[in-house]
N, C-alpha and C positions, 0 to 999 in steps of 0.2 A: 504494500500500500504506500501511496505517496502522500506525505503531509502537504496540505495546501490550504490557502485562505480564500474565503469567498469575497470577491471584489465587486460583484454586481449580480443582481437577480432580475430576470425578466420572464414572468409567467412560467415559472417552473424550470427555466433553463438558467444555469449558473455559470458565471465567468470566474474561474479559479486562477489564482496565481501561486506558483510553486517555484522551486529552484530550477525547474525545467522550462519555465515560462508560463504562458497562458493556456488554459484549457476550457473548452465549452463542455459543461457537464450536466447530467441529470441524476436524480437520486434513484436508488434501487427500489424494486417493488416491495421488498421486505420493510424498508424504512417507511414507505407510504402506508403499508398495511398496519404497522405498529404505532403510527403517529396518532395521538389523541387530540391534537390541535395544531394551530399554526406554529406554536413555540417549539414543536418537535421537528420542524423543518429548518434547514440552514437559513441564516440571515447574513446580511453583509457584515463582515468582520469576524465571522465564525471560522474556526479551524476545523478541518475535516480530514478524513482519510479517504483517498480516492484511488481507484484503479485506472491507470492510464490506458488509453486505447489508441489505435492508429489515427493519423490525421488531426492531432491536437484535441481529440475527444477524451472524455473521462467519465467514470461512473462514481458517484459519491456512495461509499459503503458505510461510513460511520461519521456521526456528528460528535465532535469532542466537547468535553465539558466547558461551559462558559465561565469565565472569571468575573465578568460584569456584563450587564445588558441594560439598555435604555428601552423601556416598554411603555406602551399605552394600551388602553382598551380600544378595540376597533371601533370605527365610527358606526353610528346607528345603534340599534337595540340589541345586537348580538353581543353576548358576554364571552369575549374571547380576547386573548392577548396578541398584540402585534409588536414584534421586536423591531425597533427603529435601527439599532446598531448594537453589535456585540463586541466584547473584549476591548472596550474603550477605556483609555486612561484619563482623557480630559475632554470635556464637552463645552464648546463655545456656544452660548446662547446669544444669538444675534438679533438685535432689534434696531429699528430705524429711527433716527432723530428727526427726519423730515415729516413724520406722522405724529399723531398724539401719542405720547409715551404712556403705555399701559402697564403700570406697576403691578396690577392684579394678575395680569398675564405672566409677568416675570416671576411672581411668587409661585404660580402653578408650575411653570417650567422648572424652577429650582427644586421643588418638591420631587419631581420626577427624576431629575439628574442626581440629586443627593441619594435617592433610593437606589440608583443604579450601581453605585460604587465608584463612579467616575468623579473627577474633580471639576466643578463648574467654574466657568469664567464668563462674565457678561460682557458682550461687545456692543457698544452703542455706535452704530455705523452711520455714515452719511453726515459727518460733522460739517462738510462743505455746504450743506443745505440747512444748517441750524445756526441760530444766533444765541442759543441758550445752552450750549454744550456743558459748561462748567456747572450750571444749576442742575441739569439733568444727571450728571455724574454724581453729584452730592446726594441728590434725591434717591438714586438707586443704591448708592453705598449705604445709606441710612437704613434700608430695609433688607439688603442682601448681606447679612452679617457673615464675615469671614470669607467673602467672595471677592476676587479681583474684578474690577470694572475698568474696561479699556474703551477709549474713544478713538474711532478710526474713520478714515475716508478711503474706501476702496477706489474711488474715482481718482483721488490725488495720491494715494499710496501712503498717506500719513497714518501713523499708529500701527501699521501692519507688522512692523518689526517686533512689537510687543507680543503679537500672536506667535510669530515664528520662533521666538526665543523660548516659548513655553512648550514647544513640541520637539523633544529630544530624539536622537536616533533610536529607532525601534519602538517609539511610543506611537499610540494611535489616538487621533483626535477626531471628533465629529462636530459638524456645524449644524445646528438645528434652530428653528425659528419659523415665523410666518412667511408667507409668500412675499417676494419682492423686497426683502430687507437687505439684500446684497451678499448673501452667503456665497454664491458662485463667483461673484466678482472678487471677493476676498480670497477664495481658493485660487483663482487665476493669478492674483498678486503673489501668493505664496509659491506657486509653481513657476513663476517668472515666464509663463506662456499661457495663452488662452486655451485651456483645455475644456472649459465649460462654457456653453452658450449663454449669453446675457442679452437683454433687451434694453433699449433706452427707457428712461422713466416716462410714465404716462402723463397726459396733460393734467390729470387731477392730483399730480404730485405723489403718486403711489408707484411702487415698483411693479414689475411684471414677473409672473411666475414663469420660470424657464426650465429648471431641473425636473425631470420626469421620473427618475429612478435613483435609488441610493447607489453611490459609486465610491469605491475606495481607490486612492491614488497615492503613489510614493513621492514624497517631497524631495527636492534636491539635497537636503541635509540628512536624509535617511529616515525621517519620520513619515507617518502615514496619516492621511486625512480622508474622512468620509463626508461627502457632500450629500445632503438630503433634500427632497422636495419640500416646499413650504407646507406647513401643517395648518389646515383650516380650523382644526379643533384638537385639543389634547386632553382626552379624558383619562383620569387616573386608572391605573390597574392595581398595582401593589405599592402603595406609597406612604404607608403609616409612619415608618421611620423617617422618610424623606420630608414629610410634613413637619415633624418635630425639629429637624435640622433647619428647614427653611424658616421656621418661626421660633427660633431659639429664645428670643426675648419673651414671647408669650409663655413658652414652656417654663422658663425660669420664674416668671411671675406666678404661674400656677402652683409651683412648689412652695410658695410662700403663703398660700391661702390657709385660712384657719381650719378648714375642713378638707380632708383628703378626697372626699367625693363631691367637692364643690362643682356646681354646674356653671359657675361664672355668670350667673344671671342676676339674682337679687339676694344671695346669701350674705349674711354679715361676715365681715372679715375676709372678703374676696379681694385679693391683691390685684387681680386683673381689672375689676371694676373700679378700684381705687385709682389705678394708673390711668384709666380712661377719664375719670372725673377730674384728675389733676392735670390732664393734658400731656401725660408722658407716653400714652399709647393712643394712636389714632383709631377711632371707631371703625373706619372702613378696613383697616388692617385686621382688626379683631373679627369683623364680619367675613373677611376673606378666609381667615383661619377656620372659622366655624363652617363655612361653605365647603371647603376642601375636606374637612373631617366628615361631614355628612355624606359627601359624595363617596368617600372611601368606604364608609360603613355600608352604603347602598350597593356599591360594587361587590363588596365581600358577601353580602346576602345573596346577590345574584349569582356569584361564583359558586356558593354552596348549593343553591338550587340547581344550577347547571351540572354540578358534579353528581348530585343525587340522580338527576335524570340520566346522565351518561352511565352511571352504575346500574340503574334499572335496565337500560337497553342492553348493556353487556351481559347481565345474567339472563335476560330474556333470550338472547341469542345462544348462550351456553346451553340452556335447557332445550331450546329448539334443536340444536345440533345433537344433543344427547338422545332426544326422542327419535331423531332420524337414524342414528346409529343403532339404537335398540330395534327399531323397525327393520333395518337392513339385516342385522344379525338374526332376527327372528325368522327371516325368509330362508 
């Protein structure tokens, strides 16, 4: 078997990179048969064992254990995990300064990134289109505790060095964020060549969505970078610990409440409510924290329901197969 890494995936066909170069690959029927969901299939950044075939083809025989993964719940009502990138060391959350800065969206992304095991870095891009960069950086730093915040302009190349310095040889970085924030433009700057297609900014001052699939590329300095399509929505999947890390200030206040089971609503001795009353904690940040906690609880309940349903289907099929075998042997 040949160790290889998934560089791209397009409708069940994978581009692998190994010491022998690139391979177009598919997974074995056994892997398809034993998979219980999307998370059991290779994702960009995964390490796999593949059987090389003639003409640059290969078959993926085994998916190796992931050391980190950035996941979300798939869009819509389906309760299933979608892996955005695997085996990532650092995640650059890119947002644009020429649009309204959405700190609530940043908090959501941070919860997901912290949960993954990757180190988050916030990139405020398009400084060339903003007159309030310093204010925006300070605002984001005040809520993103322990997270580096970089101001960049992919158009001018300013601040990009701060990104490249954080991606050492052999490390894997991923760029995530909404559509049109300049992720691909930043990747082009890091690569010193235009490897990703980009479009001019629209007349309404918003970027255009260009990247259509997740792609992993090798940087000139030996690091690796994964570019991702813009996310229209980021629903939580498994982010309980990530929420705690993204809201360390609120978690610390909760530990000071008079009662261990404080709901932080109207109980006496609630440190969180006191912080809000005294202006030390913004109410909208507290509401964001509560919203993400409720969403995580809802997803967990849906996951439990989905697991029970899958277990029932499994045993129903087992009993059906058993009855068929008994009937066959009886003949």
